[in-house]
N, CA, C and O atoms as CSV, one atom per row, in Angstrom:
chain,resi,resn,atom,element,x,y,z
A,1,MET,N,N,1.423,33.741,18.853
A,1,MET,CA,C,1.678,32.500,18.166
A,1,MET,C,C,0.981,32.530,16.814
A,1,MET,O,O,-0.196,32.877,16.719
A,2,ARG,N,N,1.713,32.168,15.777
A,2,ARG,CA,C,1.152,32.143,14.438
A,2,ARG,C,C,0.574,30.764,14.149
A,2,ARG,O,O,1.206,29.751,14.448
A,3,ARG,N,N,-0.611,30.719,13.575
A,3,ARG,CA,C,-1.248,29.448,13.232
A,3,ARG,C,C,-1.257,29.272,11.732
A,3,ARG,O,O,-1.480,30.220,10.979
A,4,PHE,N,N,-1.013,28.060,11.314
A,4,PHE,CA,C,-1.058,27.723,9.900
A,4,PHE,C,C,-2.304,26.905,9.649
A,4,PHE,O,O,-2.618,25.986,10.406
A,5,THR,N,N,-3.002,27.234,8.604
A,5,THR,CA,C,-4.202,26.503,8.230
A,5,THR,C,C,-3.921,25.701,6.977
A,5,THR,O,O,-3.456,26.238,5.971
A,6,LEU,N,N,-4.202,24.435,7.043
A,6,LEU,CA,C,-4.045,23.585,5.867
A,6,LEU,C,C,-5.231,23.788,4.942
A,6,LEU,O,O,-6.373,23.771,5.399
A,7,PRO,N,N,-4.987,23.980,3.644
A,7,PRO,CA,C,-6.114,24.139,2.719
A,7,PRO,C,C,-6.851,22.821,2.531
A,7,PRO,O,O,-6.235,21.762,2.413
A,8,VAL,N,N,-8.163,22.897,2.506
A,8,VAL,CA,C,-8.974,21.714,2.225
A,8,VAL,C,C,-9.093,21.585,0.718
A,8,VAL,O,O,-9.517,22.520,0.039
A,9,MET,N,N,-8.719,20.434,0.202
A,9,MET,CA,C,-8.789,20.194,-1.236
A,9,MET,C,C,-10.134,19.533,-1.530
A,9,MET,O,O,-10.264,18.311,-1.460
A,10,ALA,N,N,-11.108,20.334,-1.852
A,10,ALA,CA,C,-12.470,19.834,-2.019
A,10,ALA,C,C,-12.583,18.789,-3.113
A,10,ALA,O,O,-13.480,17.947,-3.066
A,11,ASN,N,N,-11.700,18.821,-4.094
A,11,ASN,CA,C,-11.798,17.857,-5.185
A,11,ASN,C,C,-11.067,16.552,-4.879
A,11,ASN,O,O,-11.076,15.645,-5.711
A,12,VAL,N,N,-10.441,16.431,-3.724
A,12,VAL,CA,C,-9.748,15.198,-3.364
A,12,VAL,C,C,-10.492,14.559,-2.197
A,12,VAL,O,O,-10.330,14.970,-1.048
A,13,MET,N,N,-11.293,13.570,-2.494
A,13,MET,CA,C,-12.073,12.884,-1.472
A,13,MET,C,C,-11.777,11.400,-1.542
A,13,MET,O,O,-11.499,10.863,-2.614
A,14,TYR,N,N,-11.836,10.744,-0.405
A,14,TYR,CA,C,-11.584,9.319,-0.311
A,14,TYR,C,C,-12.729,8.666,0.433
A,14,TYR,O,O,-13.417,9.308,1.226
A,15,HIS,N,N,-12.924,7.403,0.176
A,15,HIS,CA,C,-13.934,6.644,0.909
A,15,HIS,C,C,-13.270,6.014,2.107
A,15,HIS,O,O,-12.263,5.320,1.963
A,16,ASN,N,N,-13.810,6.238,3.281
A,16,ASN,CA,C,-13.290,5.634,4.498
A,16,ASN,C,C,-14.067,4.355,4.751
A,16,ASN,O,O,-15.226,4.420,5.162
A,17,PRO,N,N,-13.453,3.167,4.512
A,17,PRO,CA,C,-14.198,1.922,4.655
A,17,PRO,C,C,-14.582,1.610,6.091
A,17,PRO,O,O,-15.478,0.797,6.319
A,18,VAL,N,N,-13.929,2.235,7.067
A,18,VAL,CA,C,-14.246,1.957,8.458
A,18,VAL,C,C,-15.574,2.592,8.851
A,18,VAL,O,O,-16.389,1.955,9.518
A,19,SER,N,N,-15.802,3.845,8.446
A,19,SER,CA,C,-17.022,4.530,8.854
A,19,SER,C,C,-18.021,4.699,7.716
A,19,SER,O,O,-19.076,5.303,7.906
A,20,SER,N,N,-17.700,4.171,6.532
A,20,SER,CA,C,-18.565,4.284,5.353
A,20,SER,C,C,-18.916,5.738,5.042
A,20,SER,O,O,-20.062,6.051,4.718
A,21,ARG,N,N,-17.927,6.619,5.142
A,21,ARG,CA,C,-18.155,8.020,4.810
A,21,ARG,C,C,-16.988,8.516,3.962
A,21,ARG,O,O,-15.918,7.910,3.918
A,22,GLU,N,N,-17.233,9.631,3.295
A,22,GLU,CA,C,-16.169,10.257,2.532
A,22,GLU,C,C,-15.356,11.130,3.477
A,22,GLU,O,O,-15.901,11.669,4.440
A,23,PHE,N,N,-14.068,11.277,3.218
A,23,PHE,CA,C,-13.254,12.156,4.032
A,23,PHE,C,C,-12.291,12.930,3.149
A,23,PHE,O,O,-11.927,12.487,2.060
A,24,SER,N,N,-11.888,14.090,3.635
A,24,SER,CA,C,-10.980,14.933,2.859
A,24,SER,C,C,-9.547,14.639,3.260
A,24,SER,O,O,-9.294,13.856,4.176
A,25,THR,N,N,-8.613,15.272,2.567
A,25,THR,CA,C,-7.200,15.033,2.826
A,25,THR,C,C,-6.730,15.550,4.178
A,25,THR,O,O,-5.607,15.252,4.586
A,26,VAL,N,N,-7.549,16.308,4.876
A,26,VAL,CA,C,-7.131,16.805,6.180
A,26,VAL,C,C,-7.721,15.997,7.329
A,26,VAL,O,O,-7.516,16.351,8.490
A,27,ASP,N,N,-8.443,14.930,7.040
A,27,ASP,CA,C,-8.943,14.050,8.093
A,27,ASP,C,C,-7.847,13.105,8.556
A,27,ASP,O,O,-6.959,12.743,7.784
A,28,LYS,N,N,-7.914,12.713,9.803
A,28,LYS,CA,C,-6.999,11.724,10.360
A,28,LYS,C,C,-7.432,10.339,9.903
A,28,LYS,O,O,-8.628,10.061,9.808
A,29,VAL,N,N,-6.474,9.475,9.622
A,29,VAL,CA,C,-6.760,8.103,9.217
A,29,VAL,C,C,-6.018,7.170,10.166
A,29,VAL,O,O,-4.807,7.299,10.347
A,30,ASN,N,N,-6.740,6.233,10.769
A,30,ASN,CA,C,-6.111,5.219,11.601
A,30,ASN,C,C,-5.836,4.009,10.714
A,30,ASN,O,O,-6.757,3.293,10.323
A,31,ILE,N,N,-4.573,3.791,10.403
A,31,ILE,CA,C,-4.188,2.749,9.448
A,31,ILE,C,C,-4.625,1.373,9.911
A,31,ILE,O,O,-5.126,0.586,9.107
A,32,ARG,N,N,-4.451,1.064,11.179
A,32,ARG,CA,C,-4.831,-0.273,11.666
A,32,ARG,C,C,-6.346,-0.489,11.581
A,32,ARG,O,O,-6.789,-1.606,11.310
A,33,GLN,N,N,-7.139,0.547,11.804
A,33,GLN,CA,C,-8.594,0.405,11.657
A,33,GLN,C,C,-8.976,0.151,10.208
A,33,GLN,O,O,-9.861,-0.660,9.938
A,34,VAL,N,N,-8.326,0.828,9.275
A,34,VAL,CA,C,-8.614,0.595,7.867
A,34,VAL,C,C,-8.226,-0.829,7.491
A,34,VAL,O,O,-8.959,-1.497,6.762
A,35,LEU,N,N,-7.084,-1.301,7.981
A,35,LEU,CA,C,-6.638,-2.654,7.670
A,35,LEU,C,C,-7.646,-3.711,8.134
A,35,LEU,O,O,-7.806,-4.742,7.480
A,36,VAL,N,N,-8.322,-3.462,9.254
A,36,VAL,CA,C,-9.339,-4.401,9.739
A,36,VAL,C,C,-10.442,-4.582,8.700
A,36,VAL,O,O,-11.004,-5.671,8.575
A,37,SER,N,N,-10.752,-3.528,7.959
A,37,SER,CA,C,-11.849,-3.578,6.996
A,37,SER,C,C,-11.449,-4.213,5.657
A,37,SER,O,O,-12.321,-4.523,4.846
A,38,VAL,N,N,-10.159,-4.409,5.414
A,38,VAL,CA,C,-9.702,-4.995,4.146
A,38,VAL,C,C,-9.999,-6.492,4.157
A,38,VAL,O,O,-9.573,-7.207,5.064
A,39,THR,N,N,-10.728,-6.965,3.150
A,39,THR,CA,C,-11.123,-8.376,3.119
A,39,THR,C,C,-10.504,-9.167,1.965
A,39,THR,O,O,-10.422,-10.393,2.038
A,40,GLU,N,N,-10.071,-8.492,0.910
A,40,GLU,CA,C,-9.515,-9.196,-0.243
A,40,GLU,C,C,-7.999,-9.068,-0.250
A,40,GLU,O,O,-7.458,-7.963,-0.215
A,41,HIS,N,N,-7.321,-10.210,-0.296
A,41,HIS,CA,C,-5.863,-10.199,-0.300
A,41,HIS,C,C,-5.319,-9.617,-1.602
A,41,HIS,O,O,-5.886,-9.810,-2.677
A,42,TRP,N,N,-4.211,-8.905,-1.474
A,42,TRP,CA,C,-3.489,-8.273,-2.583
A,42,TRP,C,C,-4.322,-7.213,-3.301
A,42,TRP,O,O,-4.058,-6.898,-4.461
A,43,SER,N,N,-5.329,-6.660,-2.615
A,43,SER,CA,C,-6.098,-5.530,-3.144
A,43,SER,C,C,-5.777,-4.314,-2.292
A,43,SER,O,O,-5.747,-4.397,-1.064
A,44,GLN,N,N,-5.540,-3.199,-2.939
A,44,GLN,CA,C,-5.110,-2.002,-2.236
A,44,GLN,C,C,-6.278,-1.056,-1.974
A,44,GLN,O,O,-7.123,-0.834,-2.842
A,45,THR,N,N,-6.309,-0.508,-0.770
A,45,THR,CA,C,-7.284,0.503,-0.378
A,45,THR,C,C,-6.545,1.818,-0.215
A,45,THR,O,O,-5.619,1.917,0.590
A,46,ILE,N,N,-6.948,2.828,-0.973
A,46,ILE,CA,C,-6.306,4.138,-0.884
A,46,ILE,C,C,-6.740,4.826,0.404
A,46,ILE,O,O,-7.931,4.926,0.698
A,47,ILE,N,N,-5.751,5.303,1.173
A,47,ILE,CA,C,-6.057,6.021,2.409
A,47,ILE,C,C,-5.642,7.484,2.344
A,47,ILE,O,O,-5.961,8.253,3.251
A,48,GLY,N,N,-4.937,7.885,1.288
A,48,GLY,CA,C,-4.565,9.281,1.151
A,48,GLY,C,C,-3.628,9.521,-0.015
A,48,GLY,O,O,-3.117,8.587,-0.634
A,49,GLU,N,N,-3.416,10.801,-0.300
A,49,GLU,CA,C,-2.478,11.228,-1.339
A,49,GLU,C,C,-1.721,12.438,-0.823
A,49,GLU,O,O,-2.284,13.291,-0.138
A,50,ALA,N,N,-0.431,12.506,-1.159
A,50,ALA,CA,C,0.394,13.663,-0.798
A,50,ALA,C,C,1.553,13.768,-1.779
A,50,ALA,O,O,2.237,12.783,-2.057
A,51,ASN,N,N,1.762,14.961,-2.294
A,51,ASN,CA,C,2.901,15.226,-3.171
A,51,ASN,C,C,2.985,14.264,-4.347
A,51,ASN,O,O,4.073,13.840,-4.736
A,52,GLY,N,N,1.838,13.925,-4.905
A,52,GLY,CA,C,1.815,13.044,-6.063
A,52,GLY,C,C,1.934,11.566,-5.740
A,52,GLY,O,O,1.930,10.734,-6.648
A,53,GLN,N,N,2.039,11.229,-4.471
A,53,GLN,CA,C,2.157,9.837,-4.052
A,53,GLN,C,C,0.824,9.353,-3.489
A,53,GLN,O,O,0.111,10.103,-2.824
A,54,VAL,N,N,0.498,8.097,-3.762
A,54,VAL,CA,C,-0.727,7.487,-3.257
A,54,VAL,C,C,-0.352,6.547,-2.116
A,54,VAL,O,O,0.529,5.699,-2.259
A,55,PHE,N,N,-1.027,6.706,-0.987
A,55,PHE,CA,C,-0.805,5.865,0.190
A,55,PHE,C,C,-1.920,4.830,0.232
A,55,PHE,O,O,-3.102,5.173,0.236
A,56,LYS,N,N,-1.525,3.545,0.264
A,56,LYS,CA,C,-2.490,2.452,0.164
A,56,LYS,C,C,-2.176,1.419,1.235
A,56,LYS,O,O,-1.015,1.240,1.604
A,57,VAL,N,N,-3.198,0.742,1.733
A,57,VAL,CA,C,-2.993,-0.387,2.633
A,57,VAL,C,C,-3.516,-1.643,1.951
A,57,VAL,O,O,-4.384,-1.592,1.080
A,58,ALA,N,N,-2.959,-2.768,2.377
A,58,ALA,CA,C,-3.374,-4.041,1.801
A,58,ALA,C,C,-3.043,-5.173,2.767
A,58,ALA,O,O,-2.279,-5.011,3.719
A,59,LYS,N,N,-3.644,-6.315,2.487
A,59,LYS,CA,C,-3.319,-7.566,3.168
A,59,LYS,C,C,-2.888,-8.553,2.098
A,59,LYS,O,O,-3.263,-8.429,0.932
A,60,GLY,N,N,-2.101,-9.527,2.507
A,60,GLY,CA,C,-1.684,-10.539,1.550
A,60,GLY,C,C,-1.441,-11.871,2.210
A,60,GLY,O,O,-1.099,-11.946,3.390
A,61,ILE,N,N,-1.623,-12.926,1.434
A,61,ILE,CA,C,-1.259,-14.279,1.830
A,61,ILE,C,C,-1.010,-15.044,0.536
A,61,ILE,O,O,-1.689,-14.818,-0.465
A,62,GLY,N,N,-0.041,-15.942,0.559
A,62,GLY,CA,C,0.364,-16.581,-0.683
A,62,GLY,C,C,1.344,-15.660,-1.382
A,62,GLY,O,O,2.181,-15.038,-0.728
A,63,GLU,N,N,1.255,-15.564,-2.703
A,63,GLU,CA,C,2.159,-14.660,-3.408
A,63,GLU,C,C,1.495,-14.053,-4.629
A,63,GLU,O,O,0.520,-14.581,-5.164
A,64,THR,N,N,2.047,-12.940,-5.051
A,64,THR,CA,C,1.595,-12.306,-6.283
A,64,THR,C,C,2.326,-12.972,-7.445
A,64,THR,O,O,3.121,-13.891,-7.247
A,65,LYS,N,N,2.052,-12.503,-8.640
A,65,LYS,CA,C,2.832,-12.925,-9.806
A,65,LYS,C,C,4.072,-12.036,-9.890
A,65,LYS,O,O,4.077,-10.917,-9.378
A,66,TRP,N,N,5.122,-12.541,-10.538
A,66,TRP,CA,C,6.302,-11.716,-10.780
A,66,TRP,C,C,5.899,-10.535,-11.657
A,66,TRP,O,O,5.188,-10.702,-12.647
A,67,HIS,N,N,6.356,-9.344,-11.288
A,67,HIS,CA,C,6.004,-8.151,-12.041
A,67,HIS,C,C,7.001,-7.034,-11.748
A,67,HIS,O,O,7.855,-7.161,-10.870
A,68,LYS,N,N,6.878,-5.944,-12.492
A,68,LYS,CA,C,7.689,-4.758,-12.248
A,68,LYS,C,C,6.849,-3.531,-12.585
A,68,LYS,O,O,5.840,-3.623,-13.285
A,69,HIS,N,N,7.278,-2.399,-12.081
A,69,HIS,CA,C,6.607,-1.127,-12.348
A,69,HIS,C,C,7.626,-0.222,-13.030
A,69,HIS,O,O,8.558,0.269,-12.394
A,70,ASP,N,N,7.442,-0.008,-14.315
A,70,ASP,CA,C,8.388,0.810,-15.069
A,70,ASP,C,C,8.255,2.300,-14.778
A,70,ASP,O,O,9.150,3.081,-15.101
A,71,ASP,N,N,7.129,2.699,-14.161
A,71,ASP,CA,C,6.862,4.117,-13.951
A,71,ASP,C,C,7.037,4.586,-12.513
A,71,ASP,O,O,6.888,5.777,-12.240
A,72,GLN,N,N,7.352,3.674,-11.577
A,72,GLN,CA,C,7.396,4.102,-10.181
A,72,GLN,C,C,8.174,3.151,-9.295
A,72,GLN,O,O,8.252,1.951,-9.560
A,73,ASP,N,N,8.754,3.710,-8.231
A,73,ASP,CA,C,9.268,2.916,-7.127
A,73,ASP,C,C,8.049,2.460,-6.323
A,73,ASP,O,O,6.969,3.040,-6.439
A,74,GLU,N,N,8.228,1.429,-5.516
A,74,GLU,CA,C,7.118,0.961,-4.669
A,74,GLU,C,C,7.659,0.730,-3.259
A,74,GLU,O,O,8.512,-0.127,-3.031
A,75,LEU,N,N,7.134,1.523,-2.319
A,75,LEU,CA,C,7.580,1.458,-0.934
A,75,LEU,C,C,6.639,0.576,-0.128
A,75,LEU,O,O,5.421,0.738,-0.207
A,76,PHE,N,N,7.186,-0.350,0.643
A,76,PHE,CA,C,6.412,-1.227,1.523
A,76,PHE,C,C,6.800,-0.938,2.970
A,76,PHE,O,O,7.986,-0.852,3.289
A,77,ILE,N,N,5.807,-0.787,3.847
A,77,ILE,CA,C,6.025,-0.749,5.292
A,77,ILE,C,C,5.132,-1.830,5.875
A,77,ILE,O,O,3.912,-1.787,5.715
A,78,LEU,N,N,5.735,-2.799,6.551
A,78,LEU,CA,C,4.987,-3.941,7.075
A,78,LEU,C,C,4.457,-3.631,8.470
A,78,LEU,O,O,5.205,-3.228,9.360
A,79,TYR,N,N,3.156,-3.827,8.641
A,79,TYR,CA,C,2.514,-3.616,9.938
A,79,TYR,C,C,2.328,-4.908,10.713
A,79,TYR,O,O,2.394,-4.906,11.942
A,80,LYS,N,N,2.095,-6.021,10.007
A,80,LYS,CA,C,1.817,-7.282,10.687
A,80,LYS,C,C,2.365,-8.430,9.867
A,80,LYS,O,O,2.182,-8.481,8.650
A,81,GLY,N,N,3.048,-9.365,10.546
A,81,GLY,CA,C,3.472,-10.595,9.903
A,81,GLY,C,C,4.895,-10.558,9.373
A,81,GLY,O,O,5.724,-9.757,9.805
A,82,HIS,N,N,5.150,-11.443,8.428
A,82,HIS,CA,C,6.471,-11.614,7.796
A,82,HIS,C,C,6.248,-11.688,6.293
A,82,HIS,O,O,5.582,-12.601,5.803
A,83,LEU,N,N,6.799,-10.739,5.570
A,83,LEU,CA,C,6.643,-10.645,4.120
A,83,LEU,C,C,8.003,-10.805,3.460
A,83,LEU,O,O,8.966,-10.127,3.821
A,84,THR,N,N,8.072,-11.706,2.493
A,84,THR,CA,C,9.280,-11.860,1.694
A,84,THR,C,C,9.042,-11.175,0.358
A,84,THR,O,O,8.102,-11.513,-0.362
A,85,ILE,N,N,9.887,-10.221,0.030
A,85,ILE,CA,C,9.826,-9.616,-1.292
A,85,ILE,C,C,10.926,-10.281,-2.109
A,85,ILE,O,O,12.112,-9.991,-1.956
A,86,GLN,N,N,10.485,-11.182,-2.981
A,86,GLN,CA,C,11.437,-11.908,-3.809
A,86,GLN,C,C,11.905,-11.006,-4.941
A,86,GLN,O,O,11.093,-10.425,-5.661
A,87,LEU,N,N,13.207,-10.894,-5.091
A,87,LEU,CA,C,13.818,-10.218,-6.222
A,87,LEU,C,C,14.513,-11.305,-7.040
A,87,LEU,O,O,14.705,-12.412,-6.535
A,88,ARG,N,N,14.886,-11.031,-8.255
A,88,ARG,CA,C,15.527,-12.053,-9.088
A,88,ARG,C,C,16.875,-12.502,-8.529
A,88,ARG,O,O,17.286,-13.639,-8.760
A,89,ASP,N,N,17.577,-11.621,-7.792
A,89,ASP,CA,C,18.904,-11.976,-7.294
A,89,ASP,C,C,18.978,-12.231,-5.789
A,89,ASP,O,O,20.013,-12.672,-5.290
A,90,ARG,N,N,17.883,-11.957,-5.054
A,90,ARG,CA,C,17.881,-12.166,-3.597
A,90,ARG,C,C,16.477,-11.986,-3.050
A,90,ARG,O,O,15.579,-11.515,-3.748
A,91,ASN,N,N,16.301,-12.363,-1.800
A,91,ASN,CA,C,15.040,-12.148,-1.098
A,91,ASN,C,C,15.235,-11.084,-0.023
A,91,ASN,O,O,16.263,-11.042,0.652
A,92,ILE,N,N,14.231,-10.230,0.122
A,92,ILE,CA,C,14.210,-9.233,1.192
A,92,ILE,C,C,13.174,-9.694,2.203
A,92,ILE,O,O,11.998,-9.837,1.870
A,93,GLU,N,N,13.602,-9.925,3.428
A,93,GLU,CA,C,12.711,-10.389,4.496
A,93,GLU,C,C,12.249,-9.195,5.317
A,93,GLU,O,O,13.065,-8.514,5.938
A,94,LEU,N,N,10.947,-8.937,5.324
A,94,LEU,CA,C,10.390,-7.837,6.106
A,94,LEU,C,C,9.615,-8.392,7.296
A,94,LEU,O,O,8.845,-9.344,7.167
A,95,TYR,N,N,9.835,-7.784,8.443
A,95,TYR,CA,C,9.100,-8.099,9.657
A,95,TYR,C,C,8.391,-6.824,10.102
A,95,TYR,O,O,8.627,-5.755,9.540
A,96,GLU,N,N,7.535,-6.931,11.096
A,96,GLU,CA,C,6.743,-5.777,11.526
A,96,GLU,C,C,7.632,-4.550,11.721
A,96,GLU,O,O,8.695,-4.620,12.338
A,97,ASP,N,N,7.168,-3.428,11.179
A,97,ASP,CA,C,7.822,-2.125,11.264
A,97,ASP,C,C,9.027,-1.974,10.339
A,97,ASP,O,O,9.738,-0.971,10.416
A,98,ASP,N,N,9.269,-2.957,9.463
A,98,ASP,CA,C,10.336,-2.837,8.466
A,98,ASP,C,C,9.813,-2.140,7.221
A,98,ASP,O,O,8.619,-2.182,6.923
A,99,MET,N,N,10.728,-1.497,6.497
A,99,MET,CA,C,10.399,-0.802,5.261
A,99,MET,C,C,11.390,-1.214,4.179
A,99,MET,O,O,12.571,-1.434,4.450
A,100,PHE,N,N,10.887,-1.314,2.942
A,100,PHE,CA,C,11.755,-1.588,1.801
A,100,PHE,C,C,11.178,-0.893,0.582
A,100,PHE,O,O,9.962,-0.853,0.397
A,101,ILE,N,N,12.058,-0.345,-0.252
A,101,ILE,CA,C,11.636,0.300,-1.487
A,101,ILE,C,C,12.117,-0.541,-2.660
A,101,ILE,O,O,13.315,-0.771,-2.822
A,102,VAL,N,N,11.172,-0.998,-3.474
A,102,VAL,CA,C,11.500,-1.699,-4.708
A,102,VAL,C,C,11.698,-0.617,-5.772
A,102,VAL,O,O,10.754,0.103,-6.096
A,103,PRO,N,N,12.905,-0.492,-6.317
A,103,PRO,CA,C,13.130,0.541,-7.332
A,103,PRO,C,C,12.323,0.274,-8.604
A,103,PRO,O,O,12.056,-0.878,-8.946
A,104,LYS,N,N,11.943,1.334,-9.293
A,104,LYS,CA,C,11.182,1.148,-10.524
A,104,LYS,C,C,11.981,0.302,-11.506
A,104,LYS,O,O,13.203,0.409,-11.606
A,105,GLY,N,N,11.245,-0.547,-12.229
A,105,GLY,CA,C,11.863,-1.418,-13.215
A,105,GLY,C,C,12.424,-2.710,-12.666
A,105,GLY,O,O,12.900,-3.537,-13.444
A,106,VAL,N,N,12.390,-2.925,-11.339
A,106,VAL,CA,C,12.938,-4.141,-10.733
A,106,VAL,C,C,11.828,-5.172,-10.566
A,106,VAL,O,O,10.806,-4.898,-9.936
A,107,GLU,N,N,12.034,-6.359,-11.134
A,107,GLU,CA,C,11.053,-7.437,-10.984
A,107,GLU,C,C,11.020,-7.889,-9.529
A,107,GLU,O,O,12.053,-8.017,-8.871
A,108,HIS,N,N,9.811,-8.125,-9.050
A,108,HIS,CA,C,9.634,-8.580,-7.673
A,108,HIS,C,C,8.364,-9.403,-7.543
A,108,HIS,O,O,7.477,-9.366,-8.397
A,109,CYS,N,N,8.306,-10.150,-6.441
A,109,CYS,CA,C,7.158,-11.013,-6.185
A,109,CYS,C,C,6.971,-11.119,-4.675
A,109,CYS,O,O,7.638,-11.932,-4.035
A,110,PRO,N,N,6.076,-10.312,-4.087
A,110,PRO,CA,C,5.805,-10.422,-2.656
A,110,PRO,C,C,5.175,-11.781,-2.310
A,110,PRO,O,O,4.361,-12.319,-3.060
A,111,LYS,N,N,5.577,-12.308,-1.159
A,111,LYS,CA,C,5.127,-13.643,-0.747
A,111,LYS,C,C,4.980,-13.685,0.766
A,111,LYS,O,O,5.824,-13.162,1.493
A,112,ALA,N,N,3.897,-14.315,1.242
A,112,ALA,CA,C,3.657,-14.442,2.681
A,112,ALA,C,C,3.033,-15.805,2.968
A,112,ALA,O,O,2.026,-16.171,2.363
A,113,GLU,N,N,3.624,-16.538,3.874
A,113,GLU,CA,C,3.059,-17.844,4.256
A,113,GLU,C,C,1.801,-17.670,5.099
A,113,GLU,O,O,0.878,-18.481,5.026
A,114,HIS,N,N,1.772,-16.615,5.894
A,114,HIS,CA,C,0.617,-16.292,6.734
A,114,HIS,C,C,0.204,-14.867,6.392
A,114,HIS,O,O,0.980,-14.119,5.797
A,115,GLU,N,N,-1.009,-14.491,6.766
A,115,GLU,CA,C,-1.519,-13.166,6.401
A,115,GLU,C,C,-0.607,-12.048,6.905
A,115,GLU,O,O,-0.139,-12.064,8.043
A,116,VAL,N,N,-0.373,-11.076,6.019
A,116,VAL,CA,C,0.404,-9.883,6.355
A,116,VAL,C,C,-0.446,-8.646,6.101
A,116,VAL,O,O,-1.396,-8.677,5.318
A,117,GLU,N,N,-0.091,-7.561,6.773
A,117,GLU,CA,C,-0.748,-6.267,6.575
A,117,GLU,C,C,0.337,-5.228,6.346
A,117,GLU,O,O,1.333,-5.185,7.067
A,118,PHE,N,N,0.133,-4.383,5.326
A,118,PHE,CA,C,1.197,-3.450,4.978
A,118,PHE,C,C,0.656,-2.185,4.338
A,118,PHE,O,O,-0.481,-2.126,3.871
A,119,LEU,N,N,1.517,-1.174,4.335
A,119,LEU,CA,C,1.272,0.098,3.672
A,119,LEU,C,C,2.153,0.132,2.434
A,119,LEU,O,O,3.309,-0.288,2.480
A,120,ILE,N,N,1.616,0.627,1.333
A,120,ILE,CA,C,2.369,0.782,0.089
A,120,ILE,C,C,2.257,2.245,-0.328
A,120,ILE,O,O,1.192,2.854,-0.222
A,121,VAL,N,N,3.366,2.797,-0.803
A,121,VAL,CA,C,3.358,4.157,-1.322
A,121,VAL,C,C,3.910,4.116,-2.740
A,121,VAL,O,O,4.966,3.534,-2.988
A,122,GLY,N,N,3.194,4.731,-3.662
A,122,GLY,CA,C,3.619,4.801,-5.055
A,122,GLY,C,C,2.781,5.820,-5.802
A,122,GLY,O,O,1.983,6.543,-5.206
A,123,LEU,N,N,2.967,5.870,-7.108
A,123,LEU,CA,C,2.265,6.864,-7.921
A,123,LEU,C,C,0.817,6.528,-8.207
A,123,LEU,O,O,0.014,7.425,-8.462
A,124,ASN,N,N,0.467,5.239,-8.169
A,124,ASN,CA,C,-0.913,4.837,-8.444
A,124,ASN,C,C,-1.175,3.462,-7.851
A,124,ASN,O,O,-0.283,2.848,-7.265
A,125,VAL,N,N,-2.397,2.984,-8.006
A,125,VAL,CA,C,-2.780,1.664,-7.509
A,125,VAL,C,C,-2.149,0.614,-8.410
A,125,VAL,O,O,-2.247,0.688,-9.635
A,126,THR,N,N,-1.501,-0.363,-7.787
A,126,THR,CA,C,-0.819,-1.407,-8.567
A,126,THR,C,C,-1.430,-2.783,-8.351
A,126,THR,O,O,-0.877,-3.776,-8.824
A,127,SER,N,N,-2.557,-2.868,-7.647
A,127,SER,CA,C,-3.194,-4.174,-7.425
A,127,SER,C,C,-4.099,-4.498,-8.614
A,127,SER,O,O,-5.326,-4.434,-8.533
A,128,ASN,N,N,-3.444,-4.847,-9.709
A,128,ASN,CA,C,-4.140,-5.221,-10.926
A,128,ASN,C,C,-3.321,-6.306,-11.614
A,128,ASN,O,O,-2.266,-6.690,-11.109
A,129,ALA,N,N,-3.780,-6.801,-12.743
A,129,ALA,CA,C,-3.077,-7.901,-13.417
A,129,ALA,C,C,-1.657,-7.496,-13.803
A,129,ALA,O,O,-0.728,-8.290,-13.656
A,130,HIS,N,N,-1.479,-6.278,-14.291
A,130,HIS,CA,C,-0.138,-5.806,-14.665
A,130,HIS,C,C,0.759,-5.676,-13.434
A,130,HIS,O,O,1.974,-5.853,-13.524
A,131,GLY,N,N,0.152,-5.365,-12.280
A,131,GLY,CA,C,0.892,-5.208,-11.039
A,131,GLY,C,C,1.097,-6.496,-10.280
A,131,GLY,O,O,1.506,-6.466,-9.119
A,132,GLY,N,N,0.820,-7.649,-10.916
A,132,GLY,CA,C,1.115,-8.932,-10.309
A,132,GLY,C,C,0.015,-9.551,-9.486
A,132,GLY,O,O,0.225,-10.604,-8.885
A,133,LYS,N,N,-1.158,-8.935,-9.434
A,133,LYS,CA,C,-2.231,-9.474,-8.602
A,133,LYS,C,C,-2.612,-10.874,-9.070
A,133,LYS,O,O,-2.903,-11.071,-10.250
A,134,PRO,N,N,-2.615,-11.849,-8.163
A,134,PRO,CA,C,-3.001,-13.210,-8.568
A,134,PRO,C,C,-4.477,-13.292,-8.951
A,134,PRO,O,O,-5.266,-12.415,-8.599
A,135,ASN,N,N,-4.829,-14.310,-9.647
A,135,ASN,CA,C,-6.218,-14.602,-10.056
A,135,ASN,C,C,-6.817,-13.573,-11.000
A,135,ASN,O,O,-8.040,-13.446,-11.071
A,136,LEU,N,N,-5.995,-12.843,-11.720
A,136,LEU,CA,C,-6.501,-11.913,-12.725
A,136,LEU,C,C,-5.971,-12.273,-14.084
A,136,LEU,O,O,-6.287,-11.602,-15.067
């Protein structure tokens, strides 16, 4: 039997908020455990990177500001709750285990009446004023 070894990328390290330690790209990450540690709504916690994409988790309640990302698509996978991704021409209703990709350049405004937990995949962190984060 042939075994494949994944290379450890020593220059790619992440902070694991669950155990307060650094981890490399070959460590296992329990998404639900990381979500438990997230305390600020609409703030993204990076849990990994692969093929130029950043994997982030976040929680939300209320809504962000209307915004768009001219440089990237934004993929949402909902883990908990009901998230409405408002688009200018329609609303996308996400429930647990649903996925939706907002194409780059499309204005959107995520909204949740009750707390939601989700995974986002994109080229960089978008939880900033330009990315629609409220209160900035």
